C-alpha positions in Angstrom: 73.2 -9.5 -19.0 72.8 -9.5 -15.1 70.6 -6.9 -15.0 68.6 -8.7 -16.2 68.0 -11.0 -13.5 68.0 -7.5 -11.1 64.9 -5.8 -12.8 62.2 -7.5 -10.8 64.4 -5.6 -7.4 64.2 -3.1 -9.3 60.7 -2.6 -10.2 59.8 -2.8 -6.8 61.6 -0.8 -5.7 59.8 1.3 -7.7 56.2 0.2 -6.6 56.1 1.8 -3.3 57.2 4.7 -4.5 55.1 5.4 -7.4 52.0 4.7 -4.9 53.1 7.7 -3.1 53.4 9.5 -6.5 49.7 8.6 -7.1 48.8 9.7 -3.3 50.1 13.2 -4.2 48.7 13.0 -8.0 45.7 12.2 -6.7 46.0 15.6 -4.6 46.2 17.4 -7.8 43.4 16.2 -9.2 40.8 16.8 -7.2 41.8 20.0 -6.6 41.8 21.0 -10.7 38.6 18.9 -10.5 36.5 21.6 -8.6 38.6 24.1 -9.2 40.7 24.3 -12.4 43.5 25.0 -10.2 47.0 23.3 -10.5 48.2 23.2 -6.3 51.4 23.5 -6.5 51.9 23.5 -3.0 50.5 20.0 -3.0 54.3 19.0 -1.9 54.4 20.4 1.0 51.6 18.8 3.1 53.9 15.9 2.0 56.3 17.6 3.9 55.0 18.6 6.5 52.7 15.1 7.1 56.3 13.4 7.0 58.2 15.7 9.3 55.8 16.5 11.7 55.5 13.0 12.3 59.1 12.5 12.8 58.6 15.5 15.5 55.7 14.0 17.5 57.4 10.6 17.5 60.2 11.9 18.7 58.7 14.0 21.9 57.8 10.3 23.0 53.8 10.4 21.3 52.6 6.9 20.2 52.6 6.0 16.6 48.9 5.4 16.7 48.5 9.2 17.9 50.9 11.3 16.0 49.8 9.6 12.8 46.2 11.3 12.8 47.3 14.1 14.1 49.9 14.7 10.9 46.9 14.8 8.8 44.6 16.6 10.5 47.7 19.2 10.6 47.9 19.0 6.6 44.1 19.2 6.3 44.3 22.6 8.7 47.4 23.7 5.9 44.9 22.8 3.2 41.9 25.4 5.0 44.8 28.2 5.2 45.6 27.6 1.5 42.4 27.5 0.5 40.4 30.6 2.2 44.4 32.5 1.4 42.5 31.4 -2.5 38.9 33.0 -1.5 40.3 36.1 -0.4 41.8 36.8 -3.9 39.8 39.6 -5.8 37.5 38.7 -7.9 37.7 38.4 -11.5 41.1 36.7 -10.6 41.8 34.1 -13.1 43.4 30.2 -13.0 46.7 31.6 -13.3 46.6 34.6 -10.8 45.6 31.0 -8.2 48.1 28.9 -9.4 51.0 31.8 -8.6 49.3 32.6 -5.1 50.0 28.5 -4.9 53.6 28.7 -6.0 54.0 32.1 -2.9 52.7 29.3 -0.7 54.2 26.6 -1.4 57.8 28.7 -1.4 57.1 29.9 2.3 56.1 26.9 3.5 59.0 25.6 2.5 61.0 28.2 4.2 58.9 27.4 7.2 60.1 24.0 7.0 63.2 25.6 7.0 63.2 27.3 10.3 61.4 24.6 11.7 63.0 21.3 10.4 66.4 22.7 8.8 67.3 20.9 6.0 68.9 17.2 7.4 67.4 14.2 6.4 65.1 12.5 9.0 63.3 9.8 9.2 61.2 7.5 11.7 60.2 3.3 12.2 57.0 2.3 11.4 57.4 -0.6 9.0 58.2 -3.9 10.5 61.9 -5.3 9.3 62.0 -8.1 6.5 60.5 -9.0 3.4 58.8 -11.6 1.0 59.8 -12.7 -1.9 57.6 -12.1 -5.2 58.1 -12.8 -8.6 62.2 -13.2 -7.6 62.3 -10.0 -6.2 62.7 -8.7 -2.5 59.3 -6.8 -1.4 59.5 -5.3 1.9 56.9 -5.2 4.6 57.0 -1.3 4.2 56.1 -1.6 0.3 53.6 -3.8 1.0 51.9 -1.5 3.8 52.3 1.3 1.5 50.7 -0.5 -1.5 47.3 -1.8 1.3 47.0 2.0 2.8 47.4 3.3 -1.4 44.4 0.4 -2.0 42.2 1.4 0.1 42.9 4.8 0.0 41.3 3.5 -3.4 38.5 2.3 -2.6 37.8 5.0 0.2 37.6 7.1 -2.7 35.4 5.7 -4.5 33.2 5.1 -2.4 33.3 9.1 -1.8 32.4 10.3 -4.7 29.8 8.0 -6.1 27.8 7.0 -2.5 27.6 10.4 -0.9 25.7 13.0 -1.7 29.1 15.1 -0.7 31.0 13.5 -3.0 28.4 13.8 -5.7 27.7 16.9 -5.4 31.4 17.4 -5.8 31.4 15.8 -9.0 28.7 17.9 -10.1 30.6 21.4 -9.2 33.1 19.0 -11.5 31.0 19.1 -14.1 29.1 22.4 -14.6 29.4 24.5 -11.3 26.5 26.8 -12.2 24.2 23.7 -12.8 25.2 22.5 -9.7 24.5 25.7 -8.0 20.8 25.7 -9.6 20.1 22.6 -7.6 21.3 23.9 -3.9 25.2 23.2 -4.3 27.5 25.4 -3.0 30.6 25.4 -5.1 32.5 27.0 -2.7 32.1 24.2 0.0 32.9 21.9 -2.6 36.4 23.8 -3.7 36.6 23.3 0.3 36.1 20.0 0.8 38.2 19.5 -2.7 41.5 21.3 -0.1 40.8 19.1 2.7 40.6 16.1 0.7 43.8 17.1 -1.2 46.0 17.9 2.2 44.6 15.0 3.9 46.2 12.9 0.3 49.5 14.8 0.2 50.0 14.2 4.7 48.8 10.9 4.1 51.7 10.9 1.5 54.1 11.8 3.5 54.2 9.7 6.4 54.4 6.8 4.1 57.4 7.5 2.4 58.9 9.3 4.7 59.8 6.0 6.9 61.3 4.3 3.7 62.8 7.0 2.2 62.9 9.7 4.7 62.1 13.6 4.6 63.8 16.5 3.9 62.4 20.4 4.4 64.1 20.6 0.4 61.4 17.5 -0.7 58.4 19.4 -1.3 59.2 20.9 -4.7 60.5 17.8 -6.7 57.6 15.5 -5.1 55.3 18.0 -5.8 56.1 17.7 -9.2 56.2 14.2 -9.1 52.8 14.0 -8.3 51.5 16.4 -10.7 53.3 14.3 -13.7 51.7 11.2 -12.1 48.6 13.2 -13.0 49.2 14.2 -16.1 49.7 10.5 -17.4 46.9 9.2 -15.5 44.9 12.4 -16.4 44.6 15.5 -14.7 40.8 15.7 -14.4 40.8 11.7 -12.8 42.0 11.0 -9.5 41.9 7.7 -9.6 43.8 7.0 -12.8 46.4 9.4 -11.2 47.1 6.9 -8.3 47.5 4.5 -11.1 49.8 6.9 -13.0 52.1 7.3 -10.3 52.9 3.7 -10.0 53.6 3.5 -13.8 56.2 6.5 -13.2 57.7 4.5 -10.0 57.9 1.6 -12.4 59.3 3.4 -14.6 61.5 5.5 -12.9 62.8 1.4 -11.1 63.2 0.1 -14.8 65.2 3.6 -16.1 67.8 3.1 -12.1 68.6 -0.1 -13.3 69.4 -0.1 -17.1 70.8 3.2 -17.5 71.4 5.4 -14.8 70.2 5.9 -10.6 72.7 9.5 -11.2 69.4 10.5 -12.6 66.4 9.3 -11.0 65.2 12.7 -10.8 65.1 13.8 -14.2 63.1 10.3 -15.4 59.6 12.1 -13.9 60.5 14.9 -16.1 61.2 12.5 -19.4 57.9 11.0 -18.8 56.6 14.8 -18.8 57.8 15.7 -21.7 56.7 12.5 -23.1 52.8 12.1 -21.6 52.8 15.8 -23.0 53.1 15.6 -26.5 51.7 12.4 -27.1 49.0 12.2 -25.0 48.2 15.6 -23.5 45.1 14.5 -22.1 46.4 11.3 -19.9 46.2 8.0 -20.7 42.9 7.3 -18.8 41.2 10.5 -19.9 39.4 11.1 -22.9 39.8 14.0 -25.4 36.4 16.6 -24.3 34.7 18.1 -28.0 35.2 21.7 -27.9 33.3 23.7 -25.4 31.2 20.1 -23.9 32.5 21.3 -20.3 
């Protein structure tokens, strides 16, 4: 029964990576809400955010300058992706756009291989040490990740519910045609969603790289886990996606401690399958009546 003693530690280990999954999932949710597109290039924002920070710090740049520049670089990639999708022929459906995001993800992964290779890279950001909480040793890196995620949630709530742009984005998510009749430009709101989603992905990459390192090959896996977080919390609910990511991280940590660490990457797919079968709208979304959107 020794594993019972170690469970709190495994759960603590799952908190930080769960918060990262949540940030990625929130990016999926923002884009889906405004354009009904599932952006499978989201994981590449995470990779580029982490690896760009590694390169800039290795070149002698201070973290205070490297971190915001890395996020801005990911925002630029988000703008490029949205412009590529905007060039699609009129009449293209969501499936076409999804396939474009997959193609862009593959291209960006190949570019990342050329720039950084396939090595595992990292940089120092968090102070060493840990605190004891509920029988578990929680590192300062985990605490910092959770605090940043909390501030992101507060900032996202303020943006969506207390600013004109955020309210316009929510209006477009509810009904873009009605929003257009009152002077809101849905295309601008879609662009804003892609930029915000890219910034969340870049931030997630910055947070996770010092703890778990980063490789150019991680984009697909991190994207799928972020998508799973969005499904768990509700694809149309960015806050639910963040909570879903934390739950997914805790589930992974628990399964690693109780079952095996060899199947760590498979647990996310198991969670995705269970949610899709039992509650496809997610844990924090309600079922909408047919024709309500």
